[in-house]
N, C-alpha and C positions, 0 to 999 in steps of 0.2 A: 560424325567424322572421327576416325581413330586418331589418337594423339601420338606424335613421334616423341619418344622420351628415351634419353640415354641414362640408364641407371648408373649412379656413381660407383656402385660396387660390381658392375658387370665384369664377368670372368674371374672375380675373386672367389675364394673358397666359400662354400655354403655354410660350413661350420663357423659359428660366430666368433669363437676365440681365435681360430686360425685366420679368419677374415680380418680381425683387428690387427694381427701382425702384418698381413699382406697390405692393409691400408697404410700402415706406417712405412713399409718398404716402398710402396708406390709413391708416397709423398717425396721420397728422396730422388726419384727419377722422372717424375711427371713433367717437370719443366726443363730437363736437360736438352741441349741441342740435339738435333737429328743428324746422324751421319748416314748417308745413303750411298754406299760405295759400289753398288752393283745395280744398275738400272738401265732402262731403255726409253727414257723420256726424250723428246725431240730438242736438240740443242738450239734449233732455230727459235724456239719459244723465248729463250733467254738472250739470244743474240739480238733479235728484232724487238723484243719486249712489246709486242702488239697485243691488243685486246683479243681474247679468245672469241671465236666467232659466235658460238651458241652452245647450249647445253649438250646437244647431241654430238657435236664435233669434239667436245672436251671429255665427256663422261661415258659415251657409248662406243664410238668408233675406234678409239685406241685400245680398248680394254677387252682382250680375248676372254677373260673370265666372264664377262657379260654376254658376249655374243655366242660363245660356244654353248652355253646352257640354253639360250633362246633357240639356237639352231637345232639342238637336240629335241626341242618341243615342236619342231616343224616350222619355225620362223625362218624364212630364207635369208641368205646373205644380201640378196638384192633388196628385199624389203627393209633391211637395216641400212641400206645406202652404201655398203662397202664397194669400193671400186672393183669392177669386173674386167679381167684381162680378156675375156672372151667376147667383149663388146655388148653383153646383155645390158638392157636398160635397167638402171637401178633407181630406187626411190631418191628423189632430190629434196623433198620437203623435210627439213629437220624437225618440224613440229609433229608431222605424221609419224616419224620414226620414234620420237619421244613418247607419243601416245601409245605406240605399239609396245615399247619397253614398259611403260607404266601398267598396261593391261596385263602383262605377264610378271609383274614385280613379285607377286605372291610366290612364284616358283623359286625365288631365292631364299625363302624362309629356311633358317638353320644353316645356311652356307656362310663362309667368311665374307663373300661378296656382299651379303646383306649387312653384316657388321660394318664393313668399310663404307658402303653407300649411306647407311643411316648416319654414320659419323660425319660424312661430308655434308649431307643435307642439314643436319642439326648444327654441327660445330662451325662449319664454313659458311653456310648460307642462312643460318638461323631460321630454318623452316620448322614448323611445330605440328604438322599433321603428316600422317603416313602417305607415302606415294601409292596411288592406285589410279584406276581409270578416271575416277571423278575428280581427283586433285591434279591430274596431269597438266592441264593448262595453267593452273595456278603455279605449279612448280616451274614450268617452263618460263613463264613470264617473270617470276621473281628471280630465278637464277640468271636469266638472260639480262635482266636489268642490272644486276650486280656485276656481271662479267664485263660490262661496258663502263666501269668506273675505274679510277686510278688505283684503287685498293686491290683490284683483281688482275692487274697486269702481272705477268709471270715473275718479274723480279720482286715486286711488292709481296707476292705470295711466298716467295722464298724467305723473305724477312719475317713475314707473319708466322710461317710454320717453324721458324727458328731452325732452318736447315743450314748447317755449317758447311757440309760438303755434299755434293750431288754428282755422281759419276754417270755419264752417258756411255754408250757403247758404239764403236764405229769400226768399219772394215779398214784394213791397211790401204785399200784403194780410195778411201775417203780423203778429200783434200783438207778436211777440218776447217772449212771456211767459217762455219758458225762459231767454232771455238776461237778462231782468229779474231772474229768480230767482237766476241766477249772480251778477249784479252786487250783489244784495242779501244775498248770503251772506258768510261770513267766509273764503271760499276765494279764493286769488289766482291761480288757473289762467288761462292766456292763451287762453280761448275767446272768439272774436269772431264777428260775423255778416258776411255778404256780401249785397249788394243784387242780386237777380236779377229784373229787371222783365219777363221774357218773357210772363207771363200777361196783362199790361196793355199791351204794345207790339206784340204779334204778332196780327194779325187772324185767323190760322188756328189760334190756341190755342183749345182748347175753352172755351166760355162767355166768350169775349173781351168781348162787350158787357156782360154781367152783371158781369164783373170790373172794367171801367172804371167802371161805376156804383157798385160797391162801394168803389172807390178814392175816389170823390167823397164817399160817406157817411162814410168813415173820416177824410177830411181836411177836410170842410166846404167843399170846392171844387166848383164847377160843372163836372164833367168831361164834360158834353155840349158844352162850348165848348173850342176849341183852347187858349186862354189858361188857362182853369181846369184843363184836363187837364195842361198842362206845370207849372203851379203845384203841383198835387197830387203830381206825380212829384218835384218838388224838395223838397216838404215831407217826403215819405217818405224821401228820401235823407238829409236832415238828421236824421230820427228814427233811422235806422240808424246814423248816425255816433255818436249818443250811446251806442250799445252796441258801440262799437269798430270798426265797419266802416271799412275803408280802401280797399275796392274794390267795383266793380260787376262783374256777370258776365252775358254775353250769348250765348245759345245759338241764334243765328240759323241758318237753313238755308244761307245764303250770306254772303259778306263784302260784299255790295253796300251802298254808302252813297249818299245822295242829298243834294242841296242845293237845295231848292225855295224859291220865294218864299213870303212870308207868306200871300198869297191862295191859292196852290196848296196849302199846308199845311192851311188851313182847309177848302178844298173836299174834299181827299182824306180828312181826318179825318171829315167829315160822311158821306162815302160808306162808310167802313169801319164807322162806328157804325150806319148804316142797313142794312149787310149786303149792299149791292148792288155791291160792288167786284169787280174781276177778280183773277185770280191774279197778273198782272203788277203790278196796283196794290197788292196786299198786299205784294209784294216791295219796291216803291218806298217804301211806308209804313215798313216795317221799316228800310230804309236811311236814311230821314229821321230815324227815332228814334235810330239810332246817332249821327248828326251832332248831334242835339239833346243826347244824353247826353254827347258830347264837350264841347259848350259848357258844360253843367252842371259837368263835371269841372274846367274851368278856374276855376270859382267855388268849388267845395267840395273840390277836390283829391282826389276819389276816383279811384283807378286803374281804367281800363277793361280788362276781359278779354273778348276776342272769340274764340269757338271754333266756327266754322261747319263745314260739310262733312259733316253727318250727316243721313241720311234717317231721321227719327225715326219710331218705331212702324211699321216696314216691314211687320210681320205684323198685318193688321187683326183677325184672330181673337184673337190674344193681347192686343192693345190693347183690344178690346171686352170681353173676359172678365176681364183682369187689370190693365189700365191701363198707365200709363207706366213706363218704366225697367225693363223686363222682358227685356232682352237682345236686343231686336229693332231696335235702332238700327244702321244700316249706313253705312259711309263712302261718300261720293260725290266725284266730281271737283270741285275747287275752283279759283277764280281770284281773284287778289288785286290785281294791278297796276291794272286798270281799275276793279275793284269799289271799292277804297279811295280812288280818286283824288278824288272830290268831298269827302270828309272831309279828306283830306290837303291838298288845295288850300286849304282853309279854316283848318286847325289843325295840319297836319303839321310846320310849322316852329317851332311854339311849344313850347319845352322844358318849359313848365308842364304840358302834357298828357302823360300816361304811358299808352300803350295797348299792352297785351300781346296778341299775336296767336298763336293756336294753329292747327294744321291736322291733318286726318286724311288729307290727300293729300300723301304724301311727295314726289311728283314736283315740287312747287313750292318745296321747300326752297332749292335752289341757284339755280333759275331766277327765282323771284319774291320769296320772303320774305326771304332773306338780303340780296339787293341793296336791298330796301326798308328793312329795319332797319339796314343798313349806310350809309344815307343820311339818313333822316328822324329828327330828334331826338325826335319824339313816339313812335316805334315801338320796341318790344322784342319778342323772340321767346320765346313760351312753350315749355316743354320738350315732348318726345315725350309724347303723351297718349292715353289710352284704348286703342285697338287697338295703339298703338306704344309703350306703357308696358312695354317689354321690353328685355332686353339688346341684341338686334339693333336695335330701334328707336332706342335711345339711341346706339348706335355710328353708325348711319346719320345721325342728326341731327348729331352732332359733325363727322362727315366732310364733310357737305354744306354746313353753314352757317358753319363756323369761318373758312374762307379768305376769305369776303366780309364777314361780320358780326362776326367775332372772338368772343371769349368774353364781352366786356363789353356786348354788345347782347343777351345772353340773361339769363334771370332765375332761374338755378338750377333746382330741381326742385320739382314739386308732385305729390301722390299722387292727388288727385281721387277719393277713395274713400268709400264708405259703410261699409266693413268696418274698424272701428276698430283691431282688433288687427293688421291687415296694414300699418299705417302705418310702423312701424319696419322691417319687411321691405322695403317698397318703397323707402324712403330708403336702406337699406343697398345694394340693388341699384344705385341711381343713383350712390352714392358709389364703389362698386367699378368701375362702368363708366367713370366720369370718370377714375379712377386708371388704368384700363386704357388709355384714349385718351392721356392725358398721358404715361404711361410710354413709349409708343411714340414720341412726339415727342422725349422726352429721349434714348431709345436711338438715334434717328436723328440726334441732334445738331441738332435744330431748335429746342430750347428747353432752357435750363439747368435743372438739377433744382431749384435754389432758387426760380426763377421758377415752375416747375410746382407747387411747394408752395404758393406764394401763390395761384396760380390755383385749385387744388383747394379751398382754404379759401374762396375767394370764391364758387366755384360751389356749395359746400355750404351756406354760411351768409350771407356778407356781401351777395351780389347779391340774394338773395331778400328780405332785410330792407329793402334800399334800394329795390328795385322796388316793393314793397308798402307802403312808407312806414311800416314797423313801428318803434316806438320801442325 
């Protein structure tokens, strides 16, 4: 049976002298608290604090990194037990699903998912053999047994993982009942919400018009008028702030922004509500809403996060049968210099605005994003994200943006995950890769080691707290 072993020098430089520097840097940050300011874990876990049901429900079903690769190998969503909107019968036995995952685990070799999963198996569950078809039942039983102990309740794991802040993400239509329950409990865990307005600002979002009307019912505003619509959005932002929100989150197809006149805004809003807008007009409307959100941020101080460049739900069959977030979102080419200009012309020089921009198009790091963030006070660069949340993606990011934007126009790391137990694994990878990069600068005599120590602590902890205005 193959042994599961996490090498203490994993991801550190191969060169021995540089590796020694990286080891010393890593010792400075290994035990620092985790700040997870951008994620999609279920707030009900922390509100109810119930035992996780079984390994499959916790480690496979919430994680699109897992099931997208399995689907690409011919494993059906039904076989993985994912709920089907079309009424298809799906596998209900969690042990069978786990065995299927174990049978295909070798397919994850070389991927970041393998790094994260092995970390969870070894560091969280103390398993010592590799997962495969032969060890599947042993894994399932050992993990399942531990999940039904007090030490593995969600709140206990927050403490064990040393997570100081964890942000979930909710729609403006969410009543935030789980966050209310957390606030009403005697638990002091740092779980906060994030305002994600996509369902009510994107005309192409399913049920957009119904969502806008529901927003009006929720707020008592007339959301069929432009003024009432904006007032309702402001009201919900204020409501989210009462549950700890410090940021908004915008998953637009592109980074396009707009700066229309009041009359143009009213006319375009009427068209999108009537449903007779064009594709180009939908894009202009989304762009206008980014500019409106920036204006609101100047008033309420919520940090903006913009992460465009994904062709959402590329597989119409999967979207039809299983819904959103099923691994069928694909990166597309992105442009930022012209797209962001209307917003930046209006607010980019105002240091009160904090706008964190992400990308799935690595070709724009050095050409567009680093020069923009290296100039405009309002802009900061989000870390490598989603498809580039990997050792190679992190290395490319630092190599391409540091020379123009430096370290201090970036915002540390975020994990952007639905898979709760992978959070410490993902942050550990980021810390190791930052130590790898900084150790090379020290070895090449481009940065003194004492300054590298300051930088790696900032990248791990200080910058993210500052960027997201966390107390």
